[in-house]
C-alpha positions as CSV (number, residue, x, y, z in Angstrom):
1,L,-20.9,-45.7,19.4
2,H,-23.9,-47.8,20.2
3,L,-23.5,-49.6,16.8
4,L,-20.0,-50.8,17.5
5,P,-19.7,-54.4,18.5
6,P,-18.8,-55.0,22.2
7,P,-15.1,-55.6,22.7
8,E,-13.9,-59.0,23.5
9,G,-13.8,-59.7,27.2
10,L,-16.3,-57.0,28.1
11,S,-17.9,-58.1,31.4
12,A,-21.7,-58.3,31.7
13,G,-23.3,-55.1,32.6
14,S,-20.5,-53.0,31.2
15,S,-21.2,-50.6,28.4
16,A,-19.4,-50.9,25.0
17,A,-20.0,-47.2,24.6
18,L,-18.1,-46.4,27.8
19,H,-15.3,-48.7,26.8
20,Y,-14.8,-47.0,23.5
21,L,-15.2,-43.5,24.9
22,N,-12.7,-44.2,27.6
23,R,-10.3,-45.6,25.0
24,A,-10.7,-42.5,22.8
25,R,-10.1,-40.3,25.9
26,A,-7.0,-42.3,26.8
27,L,-5.6,-42.1,23.3
28,G,-6.1,-38.3,23.2
29,E,-4.2,-37.9,26.5
30,D,-1.2,-39.5,24.9
31,I,-1.1,-36.8,22.1
32,V,1.0,-33.7,23.1
33,G,-1.1,-30.6,23.1
34,Y,-4.4,-32.3,22.6
35,K,-7.3,-31.1,24.7
36,Q,-10.4,-33.2,25.3
37,T,-13.3,-31.9,23.3
38,P,-16.6,-30.9,25.0
39,A,-18.4,-33.4,22.7
40,L,-16.3,-36.4,23.9
41,L,-16.7,-35.4,27.6
42,R,-20.5,-35.0,27.2
43,A,-20.7,-38.4,25.5
44,L,-18.8,-39.8,28.5
45,A,-21.3,-38.1,30.9
46,D,-24.2,-39.5,28.9
47,A,-22.8,-43.0,28.8
48,H,-22.2,-43.0,32.6
49,Q,-25.8,-41.7,33.1
50,A,-27.1,-44.5,30.9
51,Q,-25.3,-46.9,33.2
52,G,-26.8,-45.2,36.3
53,E,-23.5,-43.9,37.4
54,L,-24.7,-40.4,38.3
55,P,-21.7,-39.0,40.3
56,E,-19.4,-40.1,37.4
57,A,-21.8,-38.6,34.8
58,Y,-21.9,-35.3,36.8
59,R,-18.1,-35.2,37.0
60,W,-17.8,-35.6,33.2
61,L,-20.6,-33.1,32.5
62,V,-18.7,-30.5,34.6
63,Q,-15.5,-31.3,32.6
64,A,-17.4,-30.9,29.4
65,N,-18.7,-27.5,30.5
66,L,-15.2,-26.4,31.5
67,A,-13.9,-27.6,28.1
68,Q,-16.7,-25.7,26.3
69,R,-15.8,-22.4,28.2
70,R,-12.1,-22.9,27.5
71,L,-12.9,-23.5,23.8
72,Q,-15.1,-20.3,23.7
73,R,-12.3,-18.3,25.4
74,E,-9.7,-19.6,22.9
75,E,-12.0,-18.8,19.9
76,A,-12.7,-15.3,21.3
77,S,-8.9,-14.8,21.8
78,Q,-8.2,-16.0,18.3
79,Q,-10.9,-13.6,16.9
80,A,-9.5,-10.7,18.9
81,L,-6.0,-11.6,17.7
82,A,-7.1,-11.8,14.1
83,S,-8.9,-8.5,14.4
84,A,-5.8,-6.9,15.9
85,V,-3.7,-8.2,13.1
86,M,-6.1,-6.9,10.5
87,R,-6.1,-3.4,12.2
88,E,-2.3,-3.4,12.3
89,T,-2.1,-4.5,8.6
90,E,-4.5,-1.8,7.6
91,S,-2.6,0.8,9.7
92,A,0.7,-0.3,8.1
93,R,-0.8,-0.2,4.6
94,A,-2.2,3.3,5.3
95,E,1.2,4.5,6.7
96,A,3.0,3.1,3.6
97,Q,0.6,4.9,1.4
98,R,1.1,8.2,3.3
99,E,4.9,7.8,3.1
100,R,4.7,7.0,-0.6
101,Q,2.6,10.2,-1.2
102,L,5.0,12.2,0.9
103,A,8.0,10.9,-1.1
104,E,6.3,11.7,-4.4
105,A,5.5,15.2,-3.1
106,Q,9.1,15.7,-2.0
107,Q,10.3,14.5,-5.4
108,R,8.0,16.9,-7.2
109,H,9.1,19.7,-5.0
110,A,12.8,18.9,-5.5
111,A,12.3,18.8,-9.3
112,L,10.5,22.2,-9.2
113,E,13.3,23.7,-7.1
114,Q,15.9,22.3,-9.5
115,R,14.1,23.9,-12.5
116,Q,13.9,27.2,-10.6
117,V,17.7,27.0,-9.8
118,E,18.4,26.3,-13.5
119,Q,16.2,29.2,-14.6
120,L,17.9,31.5,-12.1
121,Q,21.3,30.4,-13.3
122,T,20.3,31.1,-16.9
123,L,18.9,34.5,-16.0
124,L,22.1,35.3,-14.1
125,A,24.3,34.2,-17.0
126,L,22.0,36.2,-19.4
127,G,22.3,39.3,-17.1
128,E,26.1,38.9,-17.0
129,A,26.3,38.5,-20.8
130,L,24.0,41.5,-21.4
131,T,26.0,43.8,-19.3
132,A,29.1,42.7,-21.2
133,E,27.6,43.4,-24.6
134,L,27.2,47.1,-25.6
135,E,26.0,46.9,-29.2
136,L,22.3,46.4,-29.9
137,P,22.7,43.7,-32.7
138,G,25.0,41.6,-30.6
139,L,22.8,42.1,-27.6
140,L,19.8,40.9,-29.4
141,R,21.6,37.9,-30.9
142,L,22.8,37.0,-27.4
143,L,19.3,37.4,-26.0
144,G,17.9,35.1,-28.7
145,A,20.5,32.4,-28.1
146,R,19.9,32.6,-24.3
147,L,16.2,32.4,-24.7
148,Q,16.5,29.4,-27.0
149,A,18.7,27.6,-24.4
150,W,16.3,28.6,-21.5
151,L,13.2,27.5,-23.3
152,G,14.9,24.3,-24.5
153,S,14.0,24.8,-28.1
154,Q,16.0,23.6,-31.1
155,A,16.1,27.0,-32.8
156,A,15.0,30.6,-32.1
157,Q,14.9,33.9,-33.8
158,L,13.7,37.3,-32.5
159,L,10.7,38.4,-34.6
160,V,8.7,41.6,-34.6
161,P,5.2,42.1,-36.0
162,A,5.2,43.5,-39.6
163,E,2.4,45.1,-41.6
164,G,-0.6,42.9,-42.3
165,G,-0.1,40.7,-39.3
166,A,3.1,38.9,-40.6
167,W,6.3,38.5,-38.7
168,R,9.8,39.7,-39.7
169,P,13.2,39.1,-38.2
170,L,14.2,41.8,-35.8
171,L,17.7,42.0,-37.2
172,D,18.0,41.8,-41.0
173,E,21.5,40.4,-40.9
174,T,20.7,37.4,-38.6
175,P,20.5,34.1,-40.6
176,Q,17.1,32.5,-40.9
177,L,16.6,29.7,-38.4
178,V,13.9,27.0,-38.3
179,L,11.3,28.3,-35.9
180,D,10.2,26.3,-33.0
181,T,6.3,26.4,-33.1
182,E,6.1,26.4,-29.3
183,L,8.4,29.4,-29.1
184,L,6.6,31.2,-31.9
185,A,3.3,30.6,-30.1
186,H,4.9,31.8,-26.9
187,C,6.2,34.9,-28.5
188,S,2.9,35.6,-30.3
189,A,1.0,35.3,-27.1
190,H,3.3,37.8,-25.4
191,A,3.3,40.2,-28.3
192,A,-0.5,40.1,-28.4
193,A,-0.7,40.8,-24.7
194,A,1.7,43.8,-25.0
């Protein structure tokens, strides 16, 4: 401010710095929401002190200190608000994650219950069909068909171990079906365990 040329009409003994500082302060007061900065108020205090106007310098220095405290309170308040927003965001994110995991667990549980219901329905239908069939060949054909449906395989045949580790159809009159390797392995594992 000391490098600025003195304004026209400045009286002798007046400070160009004070003139420009007061002009800047007056312009700021016309702006809605603008608050005088501590730096501007300190500069006014320094300019008054340089002119020997100590009561005026003191008044502006007090204003500068009050503005500095206000600014620090506002910054602290903004930091506290930002911290609270971050905590709320993290809390909401964690809650959403928990809800997502709970929904996934419920979905898995519902799918498991549905599979169990389907298996029980199949076993019930099998039990009803078995009680209705009295002849062994028909009973075994029915059992094979129901097991095929229950296991979801494309084909099934009831096999029994033969000599030499081979497998043979349980009923000679049943037509040969393409064996599902998963079913064969399942049956082999059960036969070996028995």
